[in-house]
C-alpha positions, 0 to 999 in steps of 0.5 A: 500500500503506497501513500498518496498526496492528493493535490488541492483541486480548485475551480478555474474561471471556466468552472473546471477543476485544476490542480494546485501542485501539492507542497512538500511536507515541511518540517514544522518548528514551534514558534513562541511568538503568536504572530510568527506561529500563525504565519507559519501555520498559514504557509506550511503544514503546521497542523496534521489531522488524523482521520478523514471521517466526518470530524476530521474533514470538518476540522480541516475545513474549520482551520481552512476557513481561518486561513490555516493550512492542514494535512489530513492523514487517512488510512483508507483509499478515499476513492474506494467505494468502501470509504463511503460505506456507512448506513448511519445517519447524523443529527445536526442541531441548530448550533451546528447549522450556524457553525456550517453557515460560517464555513459557507457550506450550510446550503449544500448540507441543507440540500441533502438533509431532512428537517426535524420539525417535531420530536415525540418522546414516549415511554414504552408506548405509555399514553403520556408523551412529550411533544417538542414542536418547531412551532414553539420556536421562532418563525423559520426555525426547526429543532434539527436536521438529519443527514445520511452519513454516506451523503454527508461524507461525499459532500465534505470530501468534495469541499476538502478536495477543492480547498487550497488550504487542505491536503490529503495523504491517503492509503497511509498507516501512521505511528507517532514516534515522538511527541515533545513541547515543540513538535510531533514526529510521525512515520507514514508508511516508513516516511518521516512527517513532522508537525506543530500540532497533531489533531486526532480525529480517528475515533475512540479506538485511535491508537494515538489516543490509547498510547498518550491519554488515559480514560476518565470514564469508560462504561460499556452499556451492554447494549448494541445499536441496530441501524437501518433505513425503512420506507413507510406508506405515509409521509413523516412530515419531519417527525422524529419519534423516540420510544424508550423501551425496557431494552433501550431506545427505539428511535425513528428519524426523518430523512430528506425523502418524506417516505423514508426514515432511519431507525436506531434500535438499541437492544441488550448485547445478549439479544443481538445475535438472536435478533440479527439472525431472525428470518427477514419476515420475523425481523420486519414484524418486530420492527413494525411492532415497535414502529407502530402504524402511524406511518402505515406499513414499513419495509426495510430498504437497507442492510443492517449495521450494529454497533456496541455502545459505551460512554467514554471520556479522556482525562485530558484533551491534549498531551504536549503537541497532540490534541483530541477532538470529538469521538477521540476525546469523548463518546456518549450514548446516541439516544439524544443524537448529540454525538457529532454536535458535541464534536463540532463544538470542540472543533470550533473552539480549537480552531478559534483558540489556535487562530487567536493564540497560535498552536501552543500550550496556552491555546490547547489548555484554553480549548480543554477548559472551554470544552471538557465540562460541557462534554462531561455534562452531556455524557452524564445526561445521556447516561442518566437517561439511558439508566432511567429508561432502559429497565422494567421498574414500575417505580421508575415508570411512575417517576418517568410518567410524572416527569413527562407530564411536567415536561409537557405542561411546564412551558419554561422547562420544556423550552429549556429542554428544546434549547439544550437539544438545539445545542444552545447553552446560553 
């Protein structure tokens, strides 16, 4: 496997793609002075991003919007169909929408996303239900958006490849050889690569995260998330439904096409093999029972994927010249759809601090202080909700129903919940 340096592609005056010759990989020395440091980052490959997934590409685009160059290192071949093979979906909050508007790409993301106009939360099909509606917000606002990961990834990759501040090196395995207070030294398939800052975006199983960081929270949930796409007879009208079942949440999420929704079904780990090995008609029957008939009969239109669930956070977000963002630093239960949105807050904070202070310990410490408490709070919220709802306790069921009535009838409390779900903290 040979690493490839993918040149920047930009549109010329006739709207045809043309290559910018890829710059050589520069040896990046630390500059103590902020102005010199920023000048260096804007002219050389001072920042290296590990991982060309959603968070990695968003990180590089956030730096690029501030005029800061970066190099993305990716293990896979980005031209391979398997690079886009992901049937999961991502929920985006209003806060994330504002972030992408600043990058100038929200219009393109909106064109492949479905709005979430209403959220209905039910406790094991009990009569009491909480309804969060967009008509309770300002005119033109919606609660959130849903986008299919494969389409999201293709769109972001196009943006990355056409951005003059970003270079991709794909087909490349990497290993960190040295991390000191001035620089980070890697090997890429045997070749040496040095950078001022290594931004780790290759997930919670990252080898660099495991080598240089210790965990603060590591809680397996003994649950799996099954995810797949369904088609239904009636239009969903932008409605999302979260059924809290004893085994875990059963979420119905509206896609851009009015007759298609994504399902994320959380089940106990010891049920996974039995459920996945059911005959297709029996599996469909179980899904229809959980789904209900409010959108008519359903058919399953994709393969099934399953993922083990856990809560995870690191004790620090940086170690000398290595910094963690998004899933490399924290993983939460997917029941609230906040995973990538928390990561986007990380990315915006990191890029803003580096622009203001340069790539140095002060900016990394400031970034950590700005993000760690909020991420830990979201981990605690989702962990508590999962514990509270994923059981058969009659006492907790009564408590939950009381909470549902309060949330539905106490307007200020309900508005606070909507605001938090939209990614707002002020």
